[in-house]
Structures are given as structure tokens and as C-alpha cells.
C-alpha positions in Angstrom: 116.2 52.9 93.6 112.7 52.4 92.2 110.2 54.9 93.6 106.7 53.5 94.2 103.8 55.6 95.3 100.2 54.9 96.0 99.1 58.0 94.2 101.0 60.4 91.9 99.2 63.7 91.2 100.4 65.5 88.0 99.8 69.2 88.5 100.4 71.3 91.6 97.4 73.6 91.3 94.2 73.7 93.3 92.6 70.6 91.9 95.8 68.6 92.3 96.5 69.6 95.8 92.9 69.0 96.8 92.8 65.5 95.3 96.0 64.6 97.2 94.9 66.1 100.5 91.5 64.4 100.3 93.1 61.0 99.5 95.3 61.5 102.6 92.6 62.7 104.9 90.1 60.0 103.9 92.7 57.3 104.3 93.7 58.7 107.8 90.1 58.1 109.0 90.9 54.4 108.7 94.4 54.7 110.1 96.1 54.5 106.7 98.9 56.7 105.4 99.2 56.5 101.7 102.3 57.5 99.8 101.3 60.5 97.8 103.4 62.6 95.5 102.5 65.9 93.7 104.5 66.7 90.6 104.6 70.4 89.4 106.5 71.4 86.2 107.1 75.0 87.3 109.2 76.4 90.1 106.4 76.8 92.5 102.9 75.3 93.2 99.5 76.9 93.5 100.4 79.9 91.3 96.9 80.4 90.0 95.6 80.5 93.6 98.2 83.1 94.3 97.1 85.5 91.5 93.3 84.9 91.6 91.0 87.7 92.6 93.8 90.3 92.4 95.8 88.4 95.0 92.8 87.7 97.3 91.7 84.3 95.8 88.1 84.0 94.9 87.7 80.6 96.6 84.1 79.9 95.5 80.7 81.5 95.1 77.8 81.9 97.5 75.4 79.5 95.7 74.6 76.5 97.8 72.0 74.9 95.5 73.9 72.5 93.2 71.6 72.7 90.2 71.6 76.5 90.2 75.3 76.6 90.9 75.8 74.4 87.8 74.2 77.0 85.5 77.3 79.1 85.8 79.3 76.7 83.7 79.0 77.3 80.0 80.6 73.9 79.4 80.0 71.0 81.8 76.9 72.4 83.6 74.8 69.2 83.4 77.8 66.9 84.2 78.6 68.9 87.3 75.1 68.7 88.9 75.8 65.3 90.5 79.3 66.1 91.7 78.1 69.4 93.3 75.5 67.4 95.2 78.3 65.2 96.5 80.7 68.0 97.3 79.6 71.6 96.7 79.9 75.1 98.0 78.7 74.3 101.5 81.2 71.5 101.9 84.0 73.7 100.5 83.3 76.5 103.0 83.1 74.0 105.9 86.4 72.3 104.9 88.3 75.6 104.9 86.7 76.6 108.2 87.7 73.3 109.7 91.3 74.0 108.6 91.3 77.5 110.1 90.3 79.7 107.2 86.9 81.5 107.3 85.4 82.8 104.1 83.3 85.9 103.6 80.7 86.8 101.0 80.8 90.0 99.0 77.8 91.7 97.5 78.1 90.0 94.1 78.3 86.5 95.7 82.0 86.0 95.4 83.6 84.4 98.5 87.1 85.3 99.7 89.2 84.5 102.7 88.5 86.9 105.5 92.2 87.8 105.4 91.8 89.1 101.8 95.0 87.3 101.0 95.5 84.4 98.6 98.5 83.4 100.7 96.1 82.3 103.4 94.6 79.8 101.0 98.0 78.6 99.9 99.1 78.2 103.6 96.1 76.0 104.4 96.7 73.8 101.4 100.5 73.5 101.8 100.2 73.1 105.6 97.6 70.4 105.3 99.5 68.6 102.6 102.8 68.7 104.7 101.0 67.5 107.8 99.6 64.6 105.9 103.1 63.6 104.6 102.3 64.4 101.0 105.5 64.9 99.0 105.8 67.8 96.6 108.3 68.1 93.8 108.7 71.2 91.6 110.5 71.6 88.3 109.3 68.0 87.7 107.8 68.1 84.2 106.3 64.8 83.1 107.4 63.5 79.7 105.2 60.4 79.5 102.5 58.5 81.3 102.0 54.8 80.6 99.5 52.3 82.0 101.3 49.1 82.8 99.8 45.7 81.9 99.1 44.2 85.3 96.2 42.9 87.2 98.0 42.5 90.5 96.7 44.9 93.2 100.2 45.0 94.8 101.9 46.0 91.5 102.0 49.7 90.4 99.7 50.2 87.4 101.4 53.4 86.0 104.8 54.5 85.0 105.4 58.3 85.1 108.6 59.3 83.3 110.0 62.8 83.9 111.6 64.9 81.3 115.0 64.1 82.7 114.4 60.4 82.2 113.6 59.5 85.8 110.8 56.9 86.2 108.3 56.8 89.0 105.6 54.2 89.6 102.1 54.5 91.1 99.0 52.5 91.7 96.8 55.5 90.9 97.4 58.8 89.0 95.5 62.1 88.9 95.8 64.4 86.0 95.4 67.9 87.3 97.4 69.9 84.9 95.0 72.8 84.4 93.6 74.2 81.1 94.1 72.0 78.1 95.8 75.0 76.2 98.9 74.3 78.2 99.5 71.2 76.1 101.3 68.9 78.5 98.2 67.6 80.3 96.4 67.1 77.0 99.2 65.0 75.7 99.3 62.8 78.9 95.5 62.3 78.6 96.0 61.2 75.0 98.7 58.8 76.0 96.0 57.1 78.2 93.6 56.9 75.3 91.5 60.0 75.7 90.3 62.2 72.9 90.2 66.0 73.6 87.8 68.6 72.6 89.7 71.4 71.0 90.8 73.9 73.6 90.0 77.6 73.1 90.3 80.6 75.4 87.5 81.6 77.8 87.1 84.5 80.2 89.0 87.1 78.2 88.8 90.9 77.8 88.1 92.7 74.5 90.6 94.9 72.6 88.9 98.1 71.5 90.7 101.1 70.0 88.1 103.9 69.9 88.5 107.6 70.6 85.3 107.5 72.7 87.1 105.5 75.5 90.7 106.4 74.9 92.5 107.5 78.1 89.4 106.6 80.2 90.9 103.5 81.7 89.6 102.8 85.2 86.1 104.2 84.5 83.3 101.7 85.2 79.6 101.7 84.4 77.3 99.3 86.3 75.1 97.8 85.0 75.3 97.9 81.2 73.8 95.6 78.5 76.2 94.2 75.9 75.4 92.4 72.7 77.3 90.7 69.8 74.8 90.2 66.9 77.3 88.2 64.8 77.4 85.6 67.5 73.9 85.9 68.8 75.2 86.7 72.3 74.1 89.2 75.0 74.9 89.8 78.7 74.6 92.4 81.4 76.6 93.6 84.4 79.5 95.9 85.3 81.7 97.1 82.4 85.2 98.5 83.0 87.2 100.6 80.5 90.8 99.5 80.4 93.9 100.8 78.6 93.2 98.2 75.8 89.4 98.1 75.7 86.7 96.6 77.8 86.7 94.2 80.8 84.7 93.3 84.0 81.9 90.7 84.3 79.7 92.0 81.5 82.5 91.3 79.1 84.1 88.3 80.8 80.8 86.3 81.1 80.0 87.2 77.4 83.4 85.8 76.5 82.8 82.6 78.5 79.4 81.8 77.0 80.6 82.7 73.5 84.1 81.2 73.7 83.7 79.0 70.7 81.7 81.4 68.6 84.2 84.3 69.2 87.1 82.0 68.4 85.4 81.2 65.1 85.1 84.9 64.4 88.9 85.2 65.1 88.0 87.7 67.9 87.0 90.4 65.4 83.4 91.5 65.7 81.1 94.4 66.6 80.1 94.9 70.2 77.0 96.9 71.0 76.8 98.6 74.4 73.7 100.0 76.1 75.2 102.2 78.8 71.7 102.7 80.3 70.9 99.0 80.7 67.5 99.2 79.0 66.4 102.6 80.4 64.8 105.0 78.0 66.5 108.5 78.3 63.7 110.3 76.4 61.8 111.4 79.5 65.0 112.6 81.2 65.9 114.7 78.2 62.4 116.2 78.1 62.6 117.1 81.8 66.0 118.7 81.3 64.7 120.7 78.4 61.9 122.0 80.6 63.7 122.6 83.9 67.3 123.1 83.0 67.1 124.5 79.4 70.0 126.9 79.8 72.4 124.2 80.9 74.9 123.0 78.4 74.4 119.4 77.4 78.0 118.4 77.7 78.4 119.9 81.2 77.5 116.9 83.3 75.9 113.5 82.9 72.2 113.4 84.0 72.6 109.6 84.6 74.4 108.7 87.9 75.9 105.5 86.4 77.7 107.3 83.6 80.9 109.2 84.6 81.3 112.8 83.4 84.2 112.1 81.1 82.5 109.3 79.3 79.3 111.4 79.0 81.3 114.1 77.3 82.7 111.6 74.8 79.3 110.3 74.0 77.9 113.8 73.6 80.8 114.6 71.2 80.2 111.4 69.3 76.6 112.6 68.7 78.1 115.7 67.1 76.8 118.0 69.8 79.1 121.0 70.4 80.0 122.4 73.8 77.7 125.4 73.4 74.6 123.4 72.9 71.9 123.8 75.6 69.1 121.4 76.5 66.5 123.9 75.5 67.8 124.3 71.9 68.7 120.6 71.3 67.1 119.5 68.1 65.6 116.1 67.4 68.5 114.9 65.2 71.3 115.4 67.6 69.1 114.2 70.5 68.4 111.0 68.7 72.1 110.6 67.9 72.9 111.0 71.6 70.2 108.4 72.5 71.8 106.0 70.0 75.3 106.6 71.7 73.7 105.9 75.1 71.6 102.9 74.2 73.3 101.3 71.2 76.9 102.4 71.0 78.9 100.1 68.6 82.6 99.3 69.0 84.9 97.3 66.8 86.6 94.5 68.7 89.9 93.5 67.3 91.3 90.9 69.6 91.4 89.7 73.2 93.6 89.5 76.3 93.6 87.3 79.3 91.8 88.7 82.4 94.8 90.1 84.5 97.1 87.1 84.7 94.4 84.6 84.8 93.1 82.3 82.0 90.5 79.7 81.6 90.1 77.2 78.8 87.0 75.9 77.1 87.7 72.3 75.9 89.6 69.4 77.2 88.8 65.8 78.1 85.0 65.2 77.6 83.1 64.5 80.7 81.6 61.4 79.0 85.0 59.8 79.3 84.7 59.8 83.1 82.6 58.4 85.8 81.5 61.7 87.2 80.8 60.2 90.6 84.5 59.5 91.1 86.3 61.3 88.3 87.9 58.0 87.2 88.6 57.5 83.5 86.2 55.0 81.8 89.1 54.4 79.3 92.0 53.7 81.7 91.2 52.2 85.1 93.1 53.8 88.0 93.5 57.2 86.2 91.5 60.2 87.4 91.1 63.6 85.7 90.2 66.8 87.6 89.8 70.6 87.2 90.3 72.5 84.1 91.8 69.7 82.0 88.2 68.6 81.8 85.8 70.2 79.3 84.3 72.2 82.2 84.7 75.9 82.6 82.8 78.5 84.6 82.2 82.2 84.3 84.1 84.6 86.5 83.2 84.6 90.2 84.8 81.6 91.9 83.2 78.9 89.8 86.4 77.5 88.3 87.9 77.0 91.7 84.8 75.3 92.9 85.2 72.9 89.9 88.7 72.2 91.2 87.6 71.5 94.8 84.7 69.4 93.7 86.4 67.2 91.2 89.6 67.0 93.3 87.6 65.8 96.3 85.7 63.2 94.4 88.9 61.8 92.9 90.8 61.8 96.2 87.9 60.1 98.0 87.5 57.4 95.4 91.3 56.7 95.4 91.4 56.5 99.2 88.6 53.9 99.2 90.2 51.9 96.5 93.5 51.8 98.4 91.7 50.7 101.5 90.0 47.9 99.6 93.3 46.7 98.1 94.9 46.8 101.5 92.1 44.8 103.0 
């Protein structure tokens, strides 16, 4: 039996679910119940929601002014200003509250469910979709997507063929397959006539093998300043030492803004770290020489932000032995220590994804879409949302907000088109 749907959403992530739910909810306002199907190639939906924020799900960011919010997207910032005016952070927070899930704001602006559980977000999305009659199929990878040659409003405009050969038909389709690196979504977009900007990784950690940080995983310094001269990049914020190198927002945001430059360098470059975030240690050293001259330099860090074990490594890197006191510290070793504190250089030799998360720079150019509706300018009736677009944000809830915003605009536009055709 031929299976016809009003809307088929390809991709069971945040953007796909939100597009489907919005279409159903907007249609219900006028007494309509569209036939909506979500296709997910893996064994379960909303996996990225599940792992986000260490299992808490960083739903969005406490930034309610659209233009300022858009500055957190290295790619797509100008294109997102209009969409964020139509459906932004305030609307996202209100929607989740209306569906029984309150969000809280942490000191750095990230917003999480008050339950501190990503499962709460999944439950809201799955429960709302189920209540709206949205069908969900997992292990349903799509092989091809074809626009059919028809001008009839009552005839499906798209044929979706699954890898097993099964064909489904729809009046509208939403591509919500996630980052273009995955490949499948990129190919479907190409089948509709879209070009793609080369996808490269964004939001990644740095591999550093250096004795100064070896076995110090878990130590953090906040804030630091970081710089990559080869790519003309700099940033500031918390830095975390991991078992493989460096992570935390200072690094992740640097990787986002420098995604293409660092790709061009094959992720091999020199990173400079100012552990004191611009502070000059000279006066502190002079005071220690005068008031604590008999204390050994390596004994403890005089800077609250720098943990003792890291301080001792930096002292050793300056070739200051354990018997050296502040009163007898000579200018040469002192200047070497200042250099380790304010301009320590590390060789980066690769990257890793941030925990189990990944974000892609690249994808379908925003110029290919009507950003008021997320409809393709190349293929009428096809909509593209989320990370398949050439839009990506820094860490902090921005990529999920892109999913909610673009999903909402697509779902709303499709609902209105269905109502017009029905009328």
C-alpha cells in the first residue's frame, strides 16, 4: 500500500522533532491533524539531546536580544538575526514551560532543565509528538529523495526511498539530518539541487603531549587567555587540562571561530597560554621577595587561579630548583617564570570531539533558503533546518537554539501551506 504523508521529516534530532511538533501544533489551532512522519536512521531518536551538557542538555542560552544572540555563531550570524526575532530564546523558554519543563540559568548563561536531566527534554519532545499523532520510525535510513514533477496540490511532491527499497510520499519534506559531516543529509540536499559548503569540524578539544600538563587532568584555570598566532586567533575563558590536552570554553570557542583556519593547518600549530589572563606578576614577585623571602618558590602558587601542581610544573619549566627562595631569585629565572605564566607555548598535534558531541562548520548555504520560513529557494516544498545548514554556534546552548528556531520556522510555514491547500 502506498504511504502518503503531509510531511516527512528526515532526521530524528532536535531540529527534526521540533519542526514536526510545530507543524502539528500550528495545524491543531485550526482543527487540522496533518499526517507527519519522522524518519531516523539510527536505533533511537534525540541522541544528541541525550548526551548534551554531560547528560543535562544545555537547551539554550540566557541571551534574549536576537542581534546579540546571533554574535555567538561563527557561521550564520547575520542570517540568524531575522529568525531569532521570529522565534528566539524567550519563545523557546516559554514553549518548554508551557509543556511542563522549566529551565534554569547558570552563572555562565547556559540554560538547563531544572531536573538537570536530558531525559526530561526528551520526554517533553517525545510526549508532545506522540500526543499530536506524529509517527516515528527508527532504523529508517533514506537512500534517495526526489522531487516529483507535479503542480497538483493534492498530489505528493516528494518520493522518499528508504535503503530497503520502500517508497514513501509526502507533500512537504524537512531535512534535519544534523551536521553535514555525517554525509547522508548532504547527499539528500544535493539530490534536491543544493550545493554544499565543505564541512569541517567545529567545537573540538586540542591534543597536547607536554610534560608540564601530563597527569594533571581535571585541573582547571579560569580565566586564561589563549592565542594561535599562525591563525591570528585569540580567546579567553576557562581552560581544562584533560588526559589528552586542553578543553573547556577557552579552547572550544577558539576552535569554533577558527574551524576553517585550523583545518587548513591540519590541526598542527602552536598554542600560547597566558595563565594569568593579562595580569602582570612582577609586583606580586617583588612583594614575595620583600615579605616572604625565605619561602621556597615552588612551595605554593601565589595566584589563586593556578593550582599548586600546575604552579610547580611551571616553576620547573623555568629551570628553578626546589631549594630556590624568593629572596635569592635572580632576574633570569624570574623572567623565565613570568614567560611560563604569561606566554607558555604548547605544540598542538590534533583534535578530539568535545565529550561525545560534535558540531560541523559548513553545509547548505543560508542563501539557498528563505530564512523567514527555511524553505529551499531551489526546490519548492523542501525545508532545511539545524546543523545541516552552514550555521554553527559556540559552546553554551547556541546550537540547540539554532535547532529550535529553524525547526519552528519550518514547521510553522508548512502548517500554513497545508491549511491553504486544504482551503
